C-alpha positions as CSV (number, residue, x, y, z in Angstrom):
1,M,29.0,10.0,15.1
2,K,32.4,9.0,14.9
3,R,31.4,5.3,15.1
4,R,28.5,5.5,12.8
5,F,30.7,7.0,10.0
6,F,33.6,4.8,10.7
7,T,30.9,1.6,10.6
8,L,29.0,3.0,7.5
9,V,32.3,3.1,4.5
10,P,32.7,-0.7,5.1
11,T,29.1,-1.6,4.9
12,V,28.7,1.0,1.9
13,L,32.0,-1.3,0.5
14,A,30.8,-4.4,1.2
15,G,27.0,-3.3,-0.3
16,I,28.8,-2.8,-3.5
17,A,31.0,-5.1,-3.5
18,A,27.9,-8.2,-2.8
19,G,25.8,-6.9,-5.8
20,C,29.1,-6.9,-8.1
21,T,29.3,-10.3,-6.7
22,A,26.4,-11.5,-7.4
23,V,25.8,-10.7,-11.1
24,A,29.3,-11.6,-11.8
25,L,28.5,-15.2,-10.2
26,A,25.0,-15.7,-12.3
27,S,26.9,-14.0,-15.7
28,R,30.4,-16.5,-15.2
29,A,27.7,-19.6,-14.3
30,R,25.5,-18.6,-17.2
31,R,28.4,-18.7,-19.9
32,Y,30.1,-21.6,-17.8
33,C,26.8,-24.0,-18.9
34,D,25.7,-22.0,-22.5
35,A,22.3,-21.3,-20.5
36,G,21.3,-17.5,-20.8
37,A,24.3,-16.7,-22.1
38,E,23.0,-14.8,-25.0
39,P,23.6,-11.2,-25.5
40,G,20.0,-10.8,-24.3
41,G,20.6,-12.5,-21.0
42,L,24.3,-11.3,-20.2
43,M,22.3,-7.6,-21.6
44,E,19.7,-8.7,-18.5
45,L,22.5,-8.9,-16.0
46,N,24.2,-5.7,-16.6
47,L,20.9,-3.9,-16.6
48,T,19.9,-5.5,-12.7
49,L,23.9,-4.4,-11.7
50,L,23.1,-1.0,-10.6
51,P,19.7,-1.8,-9.3
52,L,21.2,-5.2,-7.4
53,V,24.0,-2.9,-6.0
54,L,21.7,0.0,-4.9
55,A,19.4,-2.4,-3.0
56,F,22.5,-4.9,-1.2
57,T,24.1,-1.6,-0.1
58,F,20.3,0.0,1.0
59,V,20.1,-3.5,2.8
60,A,23.4,-3.3,4.5
61,V,23.0,-0.3,5.8
62,L,19.5,-0.9,7.3
63,V,21.3,-4.1,9.3
64,A,23.8,-2.1,10.3
65,F,21.0,0.5,10.9
66,L,19.3,-1.8,13.4
67,L,22.5,-2.9,15.1
68,D,24.0,0.6,15.9
69,R,24.3,0.4,19.7
70,R,26.0,-3.3,19.2
71,P,29.7,-3.9,18.9
72,V,31.1,-3.2,15.8
73,A,32.5,-6.8,15.0
74,L,29.3,-8.1,15.0
75,Q,27.2,-5.4,13.6
76,L,29.9,-6.0,10.1
77,G,29.4,-9.7,11.2
78,T,26.0,-9.5,10.5
79,V,25.7,-7.0,7.4
80,L,28.3,-9.5,6.0
81,L,25.8,-12.5,6.5
82,V,22.7,-11.1,5.3
83,L,24.8,-9.8,1.8
84,A,26.3,-13.7,1.1
85,G,22.9,-15.0,2.0
86,L,21.6,-12.5,-0.9
87,T,24.1,-12.7,-3.3
88,V,23.8,-17.0,-2.9
89,L,19.6,-16.1,-3.3
90,Y,20.1,-14.3,-6.4
91,F,22.6,-16.7,-7.5
92,A,19.9,-19.5,-7.2
93,T,17.4,-17.5,-8.9
94,R,18.7,-15.4,-11.5
95,G,22.2,-17.4,-11.8
96,T,20.7,-20.8,-12.6
97,L,18.3,-20.7,-15.3
98,A,16.8,-24.2,-15.1
99,G,15.0,-25.5,-17.6
100,Y,16.6,-23.3,-20.3
101,P,18.1,-25.2,-23.0
102,G,21.8,-25.3,-22.3
103,N,25.2,-27.5,-22.7
104,P,24.3,-30.9,-21.7
105,E,27.8,-31.9,-21.8
106,R,28.4,-29.3,-19.2
107,C,25.7,-28.6,-16.9
108,G,23.1,-30.7,-15.6
109,P,19.5,-29.9,-17.0
110,D,19.0,-27.7,-13.5
111,N,21.9,-25.4,-15.4
112,V,23.8,-25.4,-12.0
113,P,27.9,-25.7,-12.6
114,P,30.2,-28.6,-11.4
115,W,32.0,-25.5,-9.3
116,W,29.2,-24.9,-7.2
117,P,28.9,-25.9,-4.1
118,G,26.4,-28.7,-3.8
119,W,25.5,-27.9,0.2
120,L,24.5,-24.4,-1.2
121,P,21.1,-23.8,-2.9
122,A,20.5,-23.2,-6.9
């Protein structure tokens, strides 16, 4: 029981942090490219914050539970890797609104900001 609680707290915190990071990245990209940064687009991101944080936390706890008998480092490392993948997936689907009329001087037609690494999907 002690081990499960020991890994549960950082797992929940990682899920919360990953959910908040995903929304923050999407919001920053929309503002930078002027694509979906109007009040309605930012309101959409604000409304998805709580469900996204809950979903990311649920996935993190589920992964940690499935790897319960594994070493703690492997368990937390896998949770972090899954959460990083979900964050990139959310950014690619909701952060960059391809085809949305944005600022062509700052971003291309795909609305991917230049600060986003090219080797990550967007």
